[in-house]
N, C-alpha and C positions, 0 to 999 in steps of 0.2 A: 870266516870265509864265506862270501856270498857266491852261489853258483847258480847256473841257469839250467833247468832241466834238459836232459839230452843233448846238452851242448858243452858245458864246461868239464874239462879234463882236469880233475883234482890230483895233485901230487904234493904231499906235505911230509916232509921228513923230520924226524926229532932230533933234538940236541940233548944230551945227557951225560952226567959224569959217572964213570964207573961202568962196570961190565954189567950187561943185562942179558938175562936168560931168555926172558919172553915178554910180550907185551900182550895186554888185554884192553878191551874197551866196553863201555857202558854208558847207555843203552846202545842197542844194535844201530849200526850206521844205515842211512837210506839206501834202498836197493840201488846196485850198480857202484856202490863204493865199499871198499873193503880195507881192513887193516891188516898188514903183514906182521903176524905175530913174533917173527924172528927180528926183522929190521925195525919194526915200528912205523913204517911208511903208510900212510893212509892214501889211497889212490883210487881212481875210477870216475866214471861219468854217471852222476846221479839219474835214475829214470823215474823217479817220483818226486813230488812237491813236498817240501818240508819246511815248516816254520823254523824260525831260529832257535837252535838246540844246543845245549852243551853237553859234550861227550866226555867223560872221564877215562883218560888213557893211563894205565898202570903199567910201570915198567918194573919187573921183578928178577931178583936173583936170590941165591940162597941165604942171603944175609937180611933180605927184606925188599921193600918196594917203595916206589915213589910215584907220585901221580901228577898229572897235568891235564889242562882243560883244553879241548879242541872244540871250536864252535862252527857249525855249519847252518846255512840258510840256503835252501834250495827254492829259487823262484821260478815262476812260468815264463816262458818266452813273451816278451811285450807283444800285444796285439798290434796289427798293422791294417793299412787299407781299409780303415772304417769310411763308409759313405751311406748316404741316403738317396738311392735312385730316383725317388720321386720327387726330390727337390730340384727347382722351386716350387712351393705350393701357393696357389692363389685361391684363397677361400672366401666365403661370403658369410658375413655375421648372422649368427642364429641359424645357419641353414647347412653349411658344409660339414660333413663327419669326415675329419682328417684322421688318416691311419697310415703312418709311414714307418716302415721297418728298415733297419739298417743292416748292411752287409759288412762283414768285418773277418779278418784272418786271425785265427788264435783264439784262446779263451779269455773271455771278459768276466771279471768279478763284478763291476759296477759301471753305470753310466751316470754323467752329470752333464748340465747344459747351463750356459750363460750367454746373454742374460736371461732373465725369466720369461717364459712362454706367456702368450696373452692368456687373460682368464678364460677358463673353459677347456684350455689345451694343456696336457700334461705329458711329462716324459717318464716312462716306466724305467726305474733306475737299474732293474735287473735284466730287462729285454732290450732295452734301448728303444723301444717302440713309442712313438709320438701320436698322440691320438686325442681326439675330443671335437668339440663343436665350439669355435671362438663365440665369446659373447660381448666382445669389445672391438672395435675398429683398430687396426695397425698398419701403419706404413710398412712397405717392405723392409724386412729386418733380417740380418744374418745372425743365426744362433751358433755357437760353438759347442758342439756335442763331444765329450771325452769319455772314451772306453778305457777302462783301467783294469789291470791285474797285478799281482806281486812282481812282476817284471818291469812294469812301466805302463805307458798309456800312448793313445794316438787319438787324434782329432779329426773332426770333420765338420762342415758347415751345412745347416739346415737354413733354407730361406723361406720365409713366410710372409704373405701379405694378406691381410683381412679387408676386403672391401664392403661398403655398404650394399643392401639390396637394391638392385636396379629400380629405377622408377617405372611404373606401368600405367596403361589405361589412360594416356594424355588424350584430352580431347577438348573441342571448343563448343560450347553450347550455340545453337543456331540464332544468328542475329537478323532480325528484321529491318531493312533499311526503308524508311518512310519516305516516299516521293511528295514532296510538298504540292499542295492543290494550288493551280492557278485559276483564278476567277477572271473571266473578261469584264473590262469595265465600260459601261456604256453611258454616254452623256447625250442629254437631249439639247440639240442645237435649235434655237429659234432664228427664224429669218430677220434680217435687219428691216425696219420699217421703210416705206417707200416714202420718198421725198417729192 
């Protein structure tokens, strides 16, 4: 049986041939779940997480006993409402120090992201923090972050753009325009000879 912590109401009744005086179980059931030693009913709502475990239930009378296996796996409540409040992020290559922390409801065991982040930027798979200084240019990209626990997962989008460093110090060197020099031309005019 797969149950969710503080949520699933377990109720499992045995079938058995013959008269049973008492039931017992080993190992002990998770907190919140009990075995009725008279009827053999296993019931309750688990209050602790538990990995998949095989429990041996023994039905006994004066003539002997018989065994059966009862399996319980108690998972966490799946996380919800994952988000990155700082998204979208517009960064500058080799300059911006990105630090984006998630908000999420519920317990998270691990985080993952797809596609891969630009070089220089990483996801902490335990905390979900996205951090670092990008060392490559990247057009605006939507990254899917997944937060997971034993009960399931939830997704959020983190948007990142990595731009080039803006150009600076634009100027033009002084240009001298040279005015052409105009020199007057004088011609000597001789008078015509008299006739």
